[in-house]
C-alpha beads as a LAMMPS data file, in Angstrom:
LAMMPS data file: protein, C-alpha beads

426 atoms
425 bonds

1 atom types
1 bond types

-500.0 500.0 xlo xhi
-500.0 500.0 ylo yhi
-500.0 500.0 zlo zhi

Masses

1 110.0

Atoms # bond

1 1 1 435.061 387.379 -441.112
2 1 1 434.149 387.857 -444.953
3 1 1 436.652 386.664 -447.666
4 1 1 437.284 389.038 -450.380
5 1 1 438.365 388.212 -453.834
6 1 1 441.740 389.635 -454.635
7 1 1 442.931 390.601 -458.377
8 1 1 445.194 388.119 -460.022
9 1 1 448.674 389.036 -460.421
10 1 1 449.333 390.957 -463.757
11 1 1 451.267 388.596 -465.822
12 1 1 451.051 386.474 -468.871
13 1 1 449.625 382.831 -467.925
14 1 1 452.096 379.971 -468.730
15 1 1 450.752 376.707 -469.758
16 1 1 452.514 373.581 -468.027
17 1 1 454.578 372.780 -471.148
18 1 1 456.197 376.421 -470.860
19 1 1 457.610 376.077 -467.207
20 1 1 461.479 375.888 -467.506
21 1 1 462.822 372.592 -466.892
22 1 1 465.160 373.992 -464.302
23 1 1 462.349 375.011 -462.225
24 1 1 460.593 371.815 -462.537
25 1 1 463.569 369.989 -461.141
26 1 1 464.147 372.653 -458.552
27 1 1 460.803 372.282 -456.940
28 1 1 461.180 368.578 -456.979
29 1 1 464.441 368.758 -455.118
30 1 1 463.272 371.419 -453.169
31 1 1 463.326 369.277 -449.783
32 1 1 466.829 367.702 -450.768
33 1 1 468.704 370.201 -448.342
34 1 1 471.857 367.627 -448.161
35 1 1 472.361 368.012 -451.814
36 1 1 474.804 370.960 -451.368
37 1 1 478.507 371.365 -451.589
38 1 1 479.006 372.325 -447.749
39 1 1 476.560 371.599 -444.993
40 1 1 477.634 375.085 -443.679
41 1 1 476.124 376.931 -446.594
42 1 1 472.295 376.563 -447.292
43 1 1 472.884 376.660 -451.023
44 1 1 471.607 373.385 -452.632
45 1 1 471.309 371.786 -456.195
46 1 1 467.656 373.161 -456.028
47 1 1 468.532 376.629 -455.306
48 1 1 471.094 376.374 -458.426
49 1 1 468.400 375.118 -460.453
50 1 1 465.972 377.907 -459.519
51 1 1 468.385 380.736 -460.315
52 1 1 468.848 379.103 -463.778
53 1 1 465.186 379.022 -464.274
54 1 1 464.803 382.794 -463.029
55 1 1 467.415 383.584 -465.642
56 1 1 465.315 381.818 -468.310
57 1 1 462.143 383.433 -467.187
58 1 1 464.023 386.987 -467.212
59 1 1 465.464 386.286 -470.769
60 1 1 461.827 385.515 -471.871
61 1 1 460.408 388.647 -470.200
62 1 1 458.043 386.323 -468.145
63 1 1 458.835 387.290 -464.694
64 1 1 455.590 388.370 -463.063
65 1 1 455.305 391.960 -461.609
66 1 1 453.305 391.002 -458.761
67 1 1 453.533 387.116 -457.660
68 1 1 451.008 387.848 -454.767
69 1 1 448.691 390.130 -456.565
70 1 1 447.338 392.960 -454.732
71 1 1 448.984 391.970 -451.472
72 1 1 452.418 391.969 -452.980
73 1 1 453.208 395.461 -451.607
74 1 1 452.095 394.354 -447.972
75 1 1 454.334 391.212 -448.410
76 1 1 457.328 393.019 -449.246
77 1 1 456.565 395.909 -446.435
78 1 1 456.247 393.108 -443.976
79 1 1 459.632 391.160 -445.039
80 1 1 461.337 394.544 -444.962
81 1 1 460.269 395.357 -441.344
82 1 1 461.394 391.950 -440.291
83 1 1 464.670 392.378 -441.732
84 1 1 464.936 396.047 -440.529
85 1 1 464.429 394.831 -436.941
86 1 1 466.861 392.072 -437.229
87 1 1 469.631 394.572 -438.570
88 1 1 469.136 397.218 -435.858
89 1 1 469.559 394.330 -433.231
90 1 1 472.674 392.959 -434.946
91 1 1 474.378 396.177 -435.482
92 1 1 475.196 396.207 -431.535
93 1 1 475.928 392.346 -431.485
94 1 1 479.078 390.479 -431.595
95 1 1 479.091 389.349 -435.212
96 1 1 476.702 391.940 -437.031
97 1 1 477.855 389.972 -440.379
98 1 1 475.463 386.912 -439.595
99 1 1 472.643 389.183 -440.324
100 1 1 473.452 389.839 -443.886
101 1 1 474.130 386.000 -444.134
102 1 1 470.600 385.354 -442.774
103 1 1 469.026 388.380 -444.782
104 1 1 470.096 386.729 -447.887
105 1 1 468.821 383.544 -447.034
106 1 1 465.369 384.765 -446.147
107 1 1 465.400 387.204 -449.173
108 1 1 465.921 384.022 -451.647
109 1 1 463.383 381.860 -449.886
110 1 1 460.429 384.383 -449.569
111 1 1 461.192 387.344 -451.828
112 1 1 463.165 385.880 -454.777
113 1 1 461.406 382.418 -455.334
114 1 1 457.760 383.608 -455.224
115 1 1 458.787 385.090 -458.759
116 1 1 459.884 381.696 -460.091
117 1 1 456.772 379.952 -458.644
118 1 1 453.873 382.273 -458.533
119 1 1 451.789 384.494 -460.734
120 1 1 452.271 382.259 -463.817
121 1 1 448.705 380.838 -463.988
122 1 1 447.115 377.566 -462.890
123 1 1 448.731 375.334 -465.589
124 1 1 452.228 376.554 -464.187
125 1 1 451.525 375.942 -460.774
126 1 1 449.872 372.496 -461.689
127 1 1 452.899 371.283 -463.422
128 1 1 455.208 372.632 -460.647
129 1 1 452.697 370.816 -458.112
130 1 1 453.078 367.403 -459.912
131 1 1 456.886 367.716 -459.603
132 1 1 456.965 368.533 -455.790
133 1 1 454.722 365.265 -455.194
134 1 1 457.026 363.270 -457.631
135 1 1 460.286 364.589 -455.922
136 1 1 458.751 364.007 -452.304
137 1 1 457.411 360.323 -453.396
138 1 1 460.924 359.495 -454.865
139 1 1 463.080 360.536 -451.971
140 1 1 460.414 358.974 -449.431
141 1 1 460.325 355.554 -451.474
142 1 1 464.256 355.567 -451.208
143 1 1 464.317 356.497 -447.558
144 1 1 462.038 353.373 -446.912
145 1 1 463.966 351.163 -448.842
146 1 1 467.267 352.254 -446.881
147 1 1 465.264 352.053 -443.859
148 1 1 464.253 348.367 -443.886
149 1 1 467.874 347.237 -445.835
150 1 1 470.568 349.285 -443.843
151 1 1 471.553 347.679 -440.636
152 1 1 475.013 349.451 -439.818
153 1 1 475.622 351.696 -436.949
154 1 1 474.335 355.328 -436.917
155 1 1 478.041 356.639 -437.722
156 1 1 478.519 354.686 -440.695
157 1 1 475.074 355.803 -441.860
158 1 1 475.683 359.414 -441.497
159 1 1 479.208 358.770 -443.317
160 1 1 477.559 356.755 -446.066
161 1 1 473.996 358.271 -446.374
162 1 1 474.646 361.998 -445.010
163 1 1 473.474 364.315 -442.340
164 1 1 470.665 362.407 -440.240
165 1 1 469.261 360.442 -442.997
166 1 1 468.858 357.874 -440.348
167 1 1 468.943 359.335 -436.718
168 1 1 470.722 357.572 -433.743
169 1 1 467.502 356.561 -432.845
170 1 1 466.371 355.236 -436.363
171 1 1 464.220 358.161 -437.166
172 1 1 463.923 358.826 -441.009
173 1 1 465.403 362.204 -442.139
174 1 1 466.409 361.273 -445.749
175 1 1 467.773 363.943 -447.516
176 1 1 465.728 366.799 -445.438
177 1 1 468.758 366.431 -442.890
178 1 1 466.453 366.334 -440.113
179 1 1 463.345 363.805 -439.200
180 1 1 461.149 366.447 -438.017
181 1 1 461.694 368.627 -440.973
182 1 1 461.243 365.517 -443.263
183 1 1 457.916 365.032 -441.332
184 1 1 456.744 368.754 -441.966
185 1 1 457.722 368.381 -445.989
186 1 1 455.553 365.338 -445.928
187 1 1 452.564 367.139 -444.190
188 1 1 452.596 370.043 -446.728
189 1 1 452.721 367.544 -449.606
190 1 1 449.988 365.315 -448.754
191 1 1 447.095 368.087 -449.568
192 1 1 448.936 368.353 -452.761
193 1 1 448.271 364.782 -453.693
194 1 1 444.650 365.044 -452.706
195 1 1 444.173 368.386 -454.868
196 1 1 446.035 366.952 -457.741
197 1 1 443.594 363.772 -457.973
198 1 1 440.621 366.029 -457.511
199 1 1 441.467 367.970 -460.208
200 1 1 441.837 364.972 -462.347
201 1 1 445.788 365.470 -462.599
202 1 1 446.590 362.269 -460.794
203 1 1 445.053 359.079 -461.348
204 1 1 443.623 356.952 -458.329
205 1 1 446.181 354.467 -458.373
206 1 1 448.950 357.053 -458.749
207 1 1 447.384 358.928 -455.623
208 1 1 446.946 355.852 -453.590
209 1 1 450.779 354.947 -454.063
210 1 1 451.635 358.382 -453.381
211 1 1 449.610 358.716 -450.223
212 1 1 450.980 355.273 -448.882
213 1 1 454.552 356.109 -449.567
214 1 1 454.067 359.280 -447.723
215 1 1 452.018 358.105 -444.846
216 1 1 454.565 355.260 -444.290
217 1 1 457.639 357.853 -444.163
218 1 1 455.486 359.950 -441.844
219 1 1 455.491 357.048 -439.386
220 1 1 459.049 356.579 -439.942
221 1 1 460.030 359.988 -439.029
222 1 1 458.384 359.746 -435.447
223 1 1 457.602 363.229 -435.312
224 1 1 454.571 364.240 -433.182
225 1 1 454.453 367.525 -434.395
226 1 1 454.482 366.325 -438.266
227 1 1 452.168 363.587 -437.441
228 1 1 449.427 366.051 -435.630
229 1 1 449.865 368.583 -438.556
230 1 1 449.208 366.208 -441.058
231 1 1 446.191 364.990 -439.472
232 1 1 444.749 368.486 -438.979
233 1 1 445.807 369.512 -442.448
234 1 1 444.241 366.699 -444.023
235 1 1 441.242 367.060 -441.928
236 1 1 440.717 370.969 -443.137
237 1 1 441.362 369.918 -446.780
238 1 1 438.821 367.200 -446.587
239 1 1 435.995 369.500 -444.708
240 1 1 436.651 372.613 -447.026
241 1 1 436.882 370.734 -450.317
242 1 1 434.018 368.450 -449.532
243 1 1 435.939 365.147 -449.624
244 1 1 433.084 362.275 -449.256
245 1 1 434.829 359.053 -448.791
246 1 1 432.770 355.762 -449.540
247 1 1 431.535 354.081 -446.322
248 1 1 433.395 351.000 -446.801
249 1 1 436.689 352.987 -447.126
250 1 1 435.767 354.820 -443.899
251 1 1 435.094 351.603 -442.070
252 1 1 438.376 350.089 -443.318
253 1 1 440.561 353.018 -442.140
254 1 1 438.437 352.956 -438.845
255 1 1 438.922 349.311 -438.332
256 1 1 442.635 349.228 -439.221
257 1 1 443.042 352.283 -436.892
258 1 1 441.690 350.329 -434.119
259 1 1 443.683 347.408 -434.721
260 1 1 446.961 349.203 -434.869
261 1 1 445.979 351.460 -431.703
262 1 1 445.322 348.118 -429.716
263 1 1 448.210 345.999 -430.776
264 1 1 450.932 348.265 -431.884
265 1 1 451.102 346.245 -435.313
266 1 1 453.147 347.366 -437.757
267 1 1 454.130 350.750 -436.083
268 1 1 457.622 351.435 -435.901
269 1 1 459.280 351.113 -432.458
270 1 1 460.722 354.905 -432.406
271 1 1 456.949 356.139 -433.466
272 1 1 455.568 353.908 -430.453
273 1 1 457.877 355.783 -428.096
274 1 1 457.661 359.396 -429.209
275 1 1 454.226 359.667 -430.889
276 1 1 451.826 356.937 -429.987
277 1 1 452.133 357.000 -426.298
278 1 1 451.383 360.940 -426.373
279 1 1 448.207 360.216 -428.464
280 1 1 446.765 357.412 -426.759
281 1 1 447.291 359.068 -422.900
282 1 1 446.308 362.612 -424.336
283 1 1 449.706 364.005 -422.648
284 1 1 451.807 366.153 -425.060
285 1 1 454.616 365.904 -422.554
286 1 1 455.309 362.362 -423.457
287 1 1 455.818 363.707 -427.132
288 1 1 459.470 363.513 -428.605
289 1 1 461.585 366.088 -426.852
290 1 1 458.957 368.273 -425.326
291 1 1 460.559 368.914 -422.098
292 1 1 463.766 370.139 -423.694
293 1 1 461.785 372.409 -425.856
294 1 1 459.852 373.809 -422.965
295 1 1 463.197 374.543 -421.442
296 1 1 464.243 376.430 -424.250
297 1 1 461.237 378.300 -424.667
298 1 1 461.660 379.350 -420.663
299 1 1 465.068 380.481 -421.365
300 1 1 463.762 382.743 -424.544
301 1 1 460.981 384.250 -422.273
302 1 1 463.538 385.466 -420.103
303 1 1 465.557 387.165 -422.557
304 1 1 462.363 388.725 -424.012
305 1 1 461.474 390.101 -420.345
306 1 1 464.981 391.745 -419.975
307 1 1 464.953 393.655 -423.567
308 1 1 461.450 393.166 -425.246
309 1 1 462.196 396.177 -427.800
310 1 1 465.724 395.840 -428.939
311 1 1 466.684 392.241 -429.506
312 1 1 470.103 390.401 -429.196
313 1 1 471.202 390.261 -432.739
314 1 1 470.762 387.511 -435.439
315 1 1 472.133 383.876 -434.298
316 1 1 473.264 385.503 -431.027
317 1 1 470.565 383.676 -428.925
318 1 1 472.552 380.502 -429.082
319 1 1 475.667 382.201 -428.052
320 1 1 474.357 384.035 -425.008
321 1 1 471.744 381.442 -423.953
322 1 1 472.302 379.364 -420.735
323 1 1 471.346 376.078 -422.866
324 1 1 473.696 377.178 -425.714
325 1 1 470.961 376.540 -428.069
326 1 1 468.326 378.530 -429.943
327 1 1 464.576 378.225 -429.064
328 1 1 462.734 376.069 -431.456
329 1 1 460.003 378.605 -431.921
330 1 1 460.090 381.085 -434.915
331 1 1 457.900 383.572 -433.296
332 1 1 460.022 383.666 -430.131
333 1 1 463.374 383.491 -431.770
334 1 1 462.750 386.315 -433.919
335 1 1 461.514 388.561 -431.068
336 1 1 464.512 387.545 -429.015
337 1 1 467.152 388.310 -431.937
338 1 1 465.299 391.301 -433.579
339 1 1 463.082 392.768 -431.105
340 1 1 459.419 393.558 -431.269
341 1 1 459.734 395.202 -434.532
342 1 1 461.047 392.188 -436.311
343 1 1 458.372 389.986 -434.750
344 1 1 455.907 392.490 -436.007
345 1 1 457.188 392.017 -439.514
346 1 1 457.342 388.302 -439.318
347 1 1 453.507 388.423 -438.033
348 1 1 452.563 390.704 -440.990
349 1 1 453.898 388.088 -443.404
350 1 1 451.845 385.492 -441.769
351 1 1 448.689 387.517 -442.265
352 1 1 449.333 388.163 -445.719
353 1 1 449.539 384.181 -446.294
354 1 1 446.350 383.817 -444.301
355 1 1 444.479 386.301 -446.514
356 1 1 445.579 384.989 -449.591
357 1 1 443.905 381.760 -448.246
358 1 1 440.554 383.525 -447.259
359 1 1 440.403 385.284 -450.787
360 1 1 439.915 382.026 -452.321
361 1 1 437.382 380.484 -449.757
362 1 1 434.284 381.523 -451.785
363 1 1 435.614 381.109 -455.074
364 1 1 437.272 377.763 -455.065
365 1 1 436.931 375.360 -452.113
366 1 1 439.432 372.758 -453.349
367 1 1 442.130 375.761 -453.836
368 1 1 441.258 376.968 -450.590
369 1 1 441.457 373.864 -448.746
370 1 1 444.775 373.330 -450.268
371 1 1 446.130 376.554 -448.981
372 1 1 444.785 376.431 -445.603
373 1 1 446.034 372.915 -445.383
374 1 1 449.493 373.732 -446.019
375 1 1 449.315 377.131 -444.188
376 1 1 448.346 375.406 -441.044
377 1 1 451.280 372.949 -441.143
378 1 1 453.465 375.745 -441.640
379 1 1 451.967 377.748 -438.896
380 1 1 452.169 374.680 -436.634
381 1 1 455.763 373.919 -437.269
382 1 1 456.732 377.995 -436.954
383 1 1 456.019 377.319 -433.214
384 1 1 458.293 374.252 -433.253
385 1 1 461.352 375.330 -435.495
386 1 1 464.282 377.920 -435.403
387 1 1 464.762 380.133 -438.482
388 1 1 462.799 379.115 -441.577
389 1 1 464.468 379.918 -444.544
390 1 1 465.372 376.295 -445.913
391 1 1 463.177 375.865 -449.335
392 1 1 461.369 373.191 -447.874
393 1 1 459.368 375.537 -445.959
394 1 1 458.803 378.346 -448.581
395 1 1 458.392 376.297 -451.738
396 1 1 455.067 374.461 -450.630
397 1 1 453.499 377.579 -449.330
398 1 1 454.552 379.694 -452.061
399 1 1 453.246 377.079 -454.454
400 1 1 449.867 376.567 -452.615
401 1 1 449.517 380.404 -453.238
402 1 1 450.197 380.159 -456.752
403 1 1 447.328 378.015 -457.056
404 1 1 444.959 380.589 -455.124
405 1 1 446.239 383.088 -457.715
406 1 1 446.461 380.959 -460.829
407 1 1 442.995 381.289 -462.173
408 1 1 440.250 378.714 -462.582
409 1 1 441.452 375.065 -462.557
410 1 1 441.270 373.450 -465.959
411 1 1 439.788 369.885 -465.275
412 1 1 440.288 366.954 -467.122
413 1 1 437.046 365.102 -468.773
414 1 1 437.111 362.459 -466.102
415 1 1 437.273 365.067 -463.210
416 1 1 434.519 366.902 -464.457
417 1 1 432.501 363.923 -464.867
418 1 1 433.168 363.022 -461.273
419 1 1 432.519 366.778 -460.072
420 1 1 428.932 366.741 -461.944
421 1 1 428.227 363.083 -460.153
422 1 1 429.163 364.559 -456.686
423 1 1 427.078 367.464 -457.072
424 1 1 423.870 365.354 -458.342
425 1 1 424.314 363.169 -455.362
426 1 1 424.512 366.164 -452.857

Bonds

1 1 1 2
2 1 2 3
3 1 3 4
4 1 4 5
5 1 5 6
6 1 6 7
7 1 7 8
8 1 8 9
9 1 9 10
10 1 10 11
11 1 11 12
12 1 12 13
13 1 13 14
14 1 14 15
15 1 15 16
16 1 16 17
17 1 17 18
18 1 18 19
19 1 19 20
20 1 20 21
21 1 21 22
22 1 22 23
23 1 23 24
24 1 24 25
25 1 25 26
26 1 26 27
27 1 27 28
28 1 28 29
29 1 29 30
30 1 30 31
31 1 31 32
32 1 32 33
33 1 33 34
34 1 34 35
35 1 35 36
36 1 36 37
37 1 37 38
38 1 38 39
39 1 39 40
40 1 40 41
41 1 41 42
42 1 42 43
43 1 43 44
44 1 44 45
45 1 45 46
46 1 46 47
47 1 47 48
48 1 48 49
49 1 49 50
50 1 50 51
51 1 51 52
52 1 52 53
53 1 53 54
54 1 54 55
55 1 55 56
56 1 56 57
57 1 57 58
58 1 58 59
59 1 59 60
60 1 60 61
61 1 61 62
62 1 62 63
63 1 63 64
64 1 64 65
65 1 65 66
66 1 66 67
67 1 67 68
68 1 68 69
69 1 69 70
70 1 70 71
71 1 71 72
72 1 72 73
73 1 73 74
74 1 74 75
75 1 75 76
76 1 76 77
77 1 77 78
78 1 78 79
79 1 79 80
80 1 80 81
81 1 81 82
82 1 82 83
83 1 83 84
84 1 84 85
85 1 85 86
86 1 86 87
87 1 87 88
88 1 88 89
89 1 89 90
90 1 90 91
91 1 91 92
92 1 92 93
93 1 93 94
94 1 94 95
95 1 95 96
96 1 96 97
97 1 97 98
98 1 98 99
99 1 99 100
100 1 100 101
101 1 101 102
102 1 102 103
103 1 103 104
104 1 104 105
105 1 105 106
106 1 106 107
107 1 107 108
108 1 108 109
109 1 109 110
110 1 110 111
111 1 111 112
112 1 112 113
113 1 113 114
114 1 114 115
115 1 115 116
116 1 116 117
117 1 117 118
118 1 118 119
119 1 119 120
120 1 120 121
121 1 121 122
122 1 122 123
123 1 123 124
124 1 124 125
125 1 125 126
126 1 126 127
127 1 127 128
128 1 128 129
129 1 129 130
130 1 130 131
131 1 131 132
132 1 132 133
133 1 133 134
134 1 134 135
135 1 135 136
136 1 136 137
137 1 137 138
138 1 138 139
139 1 139 140
140 1 140 141
141 1 141 142
142 1 142 143
143 1 143 144
144 1 144 145
145 1 145 146
146 1 146 147
147 1 147 148
148 1 148 149
149 1 149 150
150 1 150 151
151 1 151 152
152 1 152 153
153 1 153 154
154 1 154 155
155 1 155 156
156 1 156 157
157 1 157 158
158 1 158 159
159 1 159 160
160 1 160 161
161 1 161 162
162 1 162 163
163 1 163 164
164 1 164 165
165 1 165 166
166 1 166 167
167 1 167 168
168 1 168 169
169 1 169 170
170 1 170 171
171 1 171 172
172 1 172 173
173 1 173 174
174 1 174 175
175 1 175 176
176 1 176 177
177 1 177 178
178 1 178 179
179 1 179 180
180 1 180 181
181 1 181 182
182 1 182 183
183 1 183 184
184 1 184 185
185 1 185 186
186 1 186 187
187 1 187 188
188 1 188 189
189 1 189 190
190 1 190 191
191 1 191 192
192 1 192 193
193 1 193 194
194 1 194 195
195 1 195 196
196 1 196 197
197 1 197 198
198 1 198 199
199 1 199 200
200 1 200 201
201 1 201 202
202 1 202 203
203 1 203 204
204 1 204 205
205 1 205 206
206 1 206 207
207 1 207 208
208 1 208 209
209 1 209 210
210 1 210 211
211 1 211 212
212 1 212 213
213 1 213 214
214 1 214 215
215 1 215 216
216 1 216 217
217 1 217 218
218 1 218 219
219 1 219 220
220 1 220 221
221 1 221 222
222 1 222 223
223 1 223 224
224 1 224 225
225 1 225 226
226 1 226 227
227 1 227 228
228 1 228 229
229 1 229 230
230 1 230 231
231 1 231 232
232 1 232 233
233 1 233 234
234 1 234 235
235 1 235 236
236 1 236 237
237 1 237 238
238 1 238 239
239 1 239 240
240 1 240 241
241 1 241 242
242 1 242 243
243 1 243 244
244 1 244 245
245 1 245 246
246 1 246 247
247 1 247 248
248 1 248 249
249 1 249 250
250 1 250 251
251 1 251 252
252 1 252 253
253 1 253 254
254 1 254 255
255 1 255 256
256 1 256 257
257 1 257 258
258 1 258 259
259 1 259 260
260 1 260 261
261 1 261 262
262 1 262 263
263 1 263 264
264 1 264 265
265 1 265 266
266 1 266 267
267 1 267 268
268 1 268 269
269 1 269 270
270 1 270 271
271 1 271 272
272 1 272 273
273 1 273 274
274 1 274 275
275 1 275 276
276 1 276 277
277 1 277 278
278 1 278 279
279 1 279 280
280 1 280 281
281 1 281 282
282 1 282 283
283 1 283 284
284 1 284 285
285 1 285 286
286 1 286 287
287 1 287 288
288 1 288 289
289 1 289 290
290 1 290 291
291 1 291 292
292 1 292 293
293 1 293 294
294 1 294 295
295 1 295 296
296 1 296 297
297 1 297 298
298 1 298 299
299 1 299 300
300 1 300 301
301 1 301 302
302 1 302 303
303 1 303 304
304 1 304 305
305 1 305 306
306 1 306 307
307 1 307 308
308 1 308 309
309 1 309 310
310 1 310 311
311 1 311 312
312 1 312 313
313 1 313 314
314 1 314 315
315 1 315 316
316 1 316 317
317 1 317 318
318 1 318 319
319 1 319 320
320 1 320 321
321 1 321 322
322 1 322 323
323 1 323 324
324 1 324 325
325 1 325 326
326 1 326 327
327 1 327 328
328 1 328 329
329 1 329 330
330 1 330 331
331 1 331 332
332 1 332 333
333 1 333 334
334 1 334 335
335 1 335 336
336 1 336 337
337 1 337 338
338 1 338 339
339 1 339 340
340 1 340 341
341 1 341 342
342 1 342 343
343 1 343 344
344 1 344 345
345 1 345 346
346 1 346 347
347 1 347 348
348 1 348 349
349 1 349 350
350 1 350 351
351 1 351 352
352 1 352 353
353 1 353 354
354 1 354 355
355 1 355 356
356 1 356 357
357 1 357 358
358 1 358 359
359 1 359 360
360 1 360 361
361 1 361 362
362 1 362 363
363 1 363 364
364 1 364 365
365 1 365 366
366 1 366 367
367 1 367 368
368 1 368 369
369 1 369 370
370 1 370 371
371 1 371 372
372 1 372 373
373 1 373 374
374 1 374 375
375 1 375 376
376 1 376 377
377 1 377 378
378 1 378 379
379 1 379 380
380 1 380 381
381 1 381 382
382 1 382 383
383 1 383 384
384 1 384 385
385 1 385 386
386 1 386 387
387 1 387 388
388 1 388 389
389 1 389 390
390 1 390 391
391 1 391 392
392 1 392 393
393 1 393 394
394 1 394 395
395 1 395 396
396 1 396 397
397 1 397 398
398 1 398 399
399 1 399 400
400 1 400 401
401 1 401 402
402 1 402 403
403 1 403 404
404 1 404 405
405 1 405 406
406 1 406 407
407 1 407 408
408 1 408 409
409 1 409 410
410 1 410 411
411 1 411 412
412 1 412 413
413 1 413 414
414 1 414 415
415 1 415 416
416 1 416 417
417 1 417 418
418 1 418 419
419 1 419 420
420 1 420 421
421 1 421 422
422 1 422 423
423 1 423 424
424 1 424 425
425 1 425 426
């Protein structure tokens, strides 16, 4: 497939200094899902800050016309098709009002937020990328501190720290409210760390600290899906961006991995039980709650076979399911609840994301590596998660696309010198 360069969004480029502070804070706190008045309503402090920031952009006449450039109409069309499928299915359901709630959540996450994040230029996007990394590192560093120092029961932990900051089997969820979701946020942040370092916007010492904190937290989540997607995403970024590590670094990493794999040294007990065994034995059935997820998938398929075109309505799968739980697979969940039309809309949105990624492949390999690394993690988790309107899913994806449509990166002199040196050695 040939990558085609797409025209950039029609908007005035903004410098990093012109990013509204509420939006900077909103991006930094986008994974802090427990920071909200009620756990029953997905409206966080980050969402409030995004709304304030959008208000500032509107007052300054700086809202972009097309955050996703030439693909904006295709994006909106796919979103509309998905919502229409869910609406038609919900009209005959027991509680049609659920469609309005879910539609508003999806609209805010995937239609409104791009106007706050994308289409403002590369410097604007770079400032937000640094905020994303800073917010994630701060949250995970705090989580590690609590993990090693908090020894009270699960019930006390939930009361003091919030929903699933530490799960019953001591998996680290921090403010993401779920260990798997926390792992996903980490996996999508790691490529940003390397990208900013390559662009000279993150010093080597800061990059190493950020990478180490995120990696330790990733292990503490004990999420097989997160660990696997992080490894795949980093490999994709490394290959496409052309990262060449010194031999001593490669040798040291290989030696450390060998020691850990043979002795289990330093690995959390939960990680050994849920992840390490599956990797070592090459048997995915040993990973986490694999058996339970397969049962939910089988249940969803049985519903699809009964009514492949109509759907059962938003949030009705958990009501009529024999297992009384939604399938942890976005593709199947949308198909079950919204029918084939809703599924086609969701797939159309994913196609737009892939096209944006491919459009940068021949122009800027670092950016292409970032977008594809983040997108691969998102696609993997789409097959392992229910509805994906929480902002910890949308913000990293939209921010990576903002890099793709932000114009040429402005590198620091140190980064330019390093780039020239690498090309001279090639």
